Structures are given as C-alpha cells and as structure tokens.
C-alpha positions as CSV (number, residue, x, y, z in Angstrom):
1,M,-5.6,-10.5,-32.0
2,Q,-4.5,-9.0,-28.7
3,Q,-2.7,-6.2,-30.4
4,L,-3.7,-2.9,-29.6
5,L,-3.5,0.2,-31.2
6,W,-0.4,1.9,-31.6
7,A,2.7,3.7,-32.7
8,G,4.5,5.5,-30.0
9,G,7.9,6.6,-29.1
10,S,9.3,9.9,-29.8
11,T,9.0,11.5,-33.2
12,A,10.3,14.8,-34.5
13,Q,6.7,16.1,-34.7
14,S,3.9,14.6,-32.7
15,P,0.4,14.8,-34.1
16,D,-2.3,16.5,-32.1
17,C,-4.0,13.6,-30.5
18,S,-6.7,15.4,-28.6
19,D,-9.5,14.8,-31.0
20,A,-8.6,11.1,-31.5
21,L,-8.4,10.5,-27.8
22,T,-11.5,12.5,-27.0
23,G,-13.4,10.2,-29.5
24,L,-12.3,7.2,-27.3
25,I,-14.2,8.4,-24.2
26,P,-16.9,5.8,-24.8
27,C,-14.2,3.1,-24.3
28,L,-13.3,4.2,-20.7
29,G,-15.9,2.0,-19.1
30,Y,-14.4,-1.0,-20.7
31,I,-10.7,0.0,-20.3
32,T,-11.2,0.8,-16.6
33,G,-13.1,-2.3,-15.8
34,G,-16.5,-0.6,-15.3
35,S,-18.2,-2.7,-18.1
36,S,-17.8,-6.1,-19.4
37,A,-18.1,-5.2,-23.1
38,P,-17.2,-2.0,-25.0
39,A,-19.9,0.2,-26.3
40,T,-20.6,0.2,-30.0
41,T,-19.6,3.9,-30.2
42,C,-16.3,2.8,-28.6
43,C,-15.6,0.3,-31.3
44,I,-16.5,2.8,-34.1
45,Q,-14.1,5.4,-32.6
46,L,-11.4,2.8,-32.1
47,E,-11.5,1.8,-35.7
48,K,-11.3,5.4,-36.7
49,A,-8.3,6.1,-34.4
50,V,-6.4,3.1,-35.7
51,R,-7.1,4.1,-39.3
52,L,-6.2,7.8,-38.8
53,L,-3.8,8.2,-35.9
54,P,-2.5,5.0,-34.4
55,V,0.4,6.9,-32.9
56,C,-2.0,8.5,-30.5
57,L,-3.1,5.1,-29.2
58,C,0.5,4.2,-28.6
59,Q,1.0,7.3,-26.6
60,V,-1.8,6.3,-24.2
61,L,-0.7,2.7,-24.0
62,N,3.0,3.5,-23.5
63,S,2.1,6.0,-20.7
64,G,-0.3,3.7,-19.0
65,G,-3.0,6.2,-19.4
66,A,-1.0,9.0,-17.7
67,S,-0.7,11.0,-20.9
68,V,-4.5,11.7,-20.8
69,G,-4.9,11.7,-16.9
70,L,-6.7,8.4,-16.9
71,P,-7.1,6.9,-13.4
72,G,-7.8,3.2,-13.3
73,F,-6.3,2.5,-16.7
74,N,-6.0,-1.3,-17.2
75,R,-3.4,-2.1,-19.8
76,T,-4.6,-5.7,-20.1
77,R,-8.1,-4.5,-20.9
78,A,-6.8,-1.8,-23.3
79,L,-4.8,-4.5,-25.1
80,G,-7.9,-6.6,-25.4
81,L,-10.1,-3.8,-26.7
82,P,-9.4,-4.5,-30.4
83,A,-10.4,-8.1,-30.1
84,A,-13.5,-7.1,-28.1
85,C,-14.4,-4.7,-30.8
86,N,-13.3,-6.9,-33.7
87,V,-11.0,-4.2,-35.0
88,Q,-7.7,-5.1,-36.7
89,T,-4.7,-3.1,-35.3
90,P,-1.0,-3.1,-36.0
91,P,1.1,-5.3,-33.6
92,V,1.6,-3.5,-30.2
93,S,5.4,-4.1,-30.7
94,R,5.3,-1.2,-33.2
95,C,4.7,1.2,-30.3
96,N,8.4,1.0,-29.5
97,G,11.2,2.8,-31.3
98,E,12.1,6.2,-32.4
99,K,9.8,6.4,-35.4
100,P,7.3,3.6,-35.6
101,S,5.7,2.9,-39.0
102,F,2.3,1.5,-39.8
103,K,0.9,0.0,-42.8
104,M,-2.6,-1.1,-42.4
105,H,-4.0,-3.8,-44.6
106,S,-7.5,-3.2,-45.8
107,K,-10.1,-5.8,-44.7
108,S,-10.9,-8.3,-47.4
C-alpha cells in the first residue's frame, strides 16, 4: 500500500490545488521527517485530497515538493503516508502521462 496520492503530468486545464495542498499542512511534520507518525488531521485531509483532487497530490510528488516550496520533502516518507494513515490511494504510477485518470473504489 505504498502508493501515494496522485495524478500528475500536464493537462489542458490544471485544477487550483491551493486549498487541497493547504489542507495537507498537518502532514509536513511526517513528510519532512520531523515526526514518526502523521497527525490525525493530516490523515483526514489526505483522505479528502485523494477523494477530491488526486491530481494535486501528483503535482507535489512529481516536483519533489518544489511546486509548493517545501524544503526537506522526503519522497519515501510521502509515499508511505497513505499506509501510515490507512488511506487507500490510486497507484503512484498513475501520476505519469499526459492525462492521468483515476477511478477510486469505495471502501467496503
């Protein structure tokens, strides 16, 4: 379950990711290595971002955090975030390509 978050690549119209990414601020401690476990609010926001705008998560992952000016971004920890939060995400391989598509399966 080390799949994180995402749909990246270039698209004709990119969504405004500012709200989705701002919501993930509670995850920074975990992603940068400052904490050993993500905060509950981080996991809640991650689940929301995966459900609503996974493409925004891909943008961060594909840029190594540079797209949001994130120093200390740890890709390995970012990829482990869904497992740490017990949040199902699309495969990270879907972050590649011109127009990634996502089809989330509801939890049973």
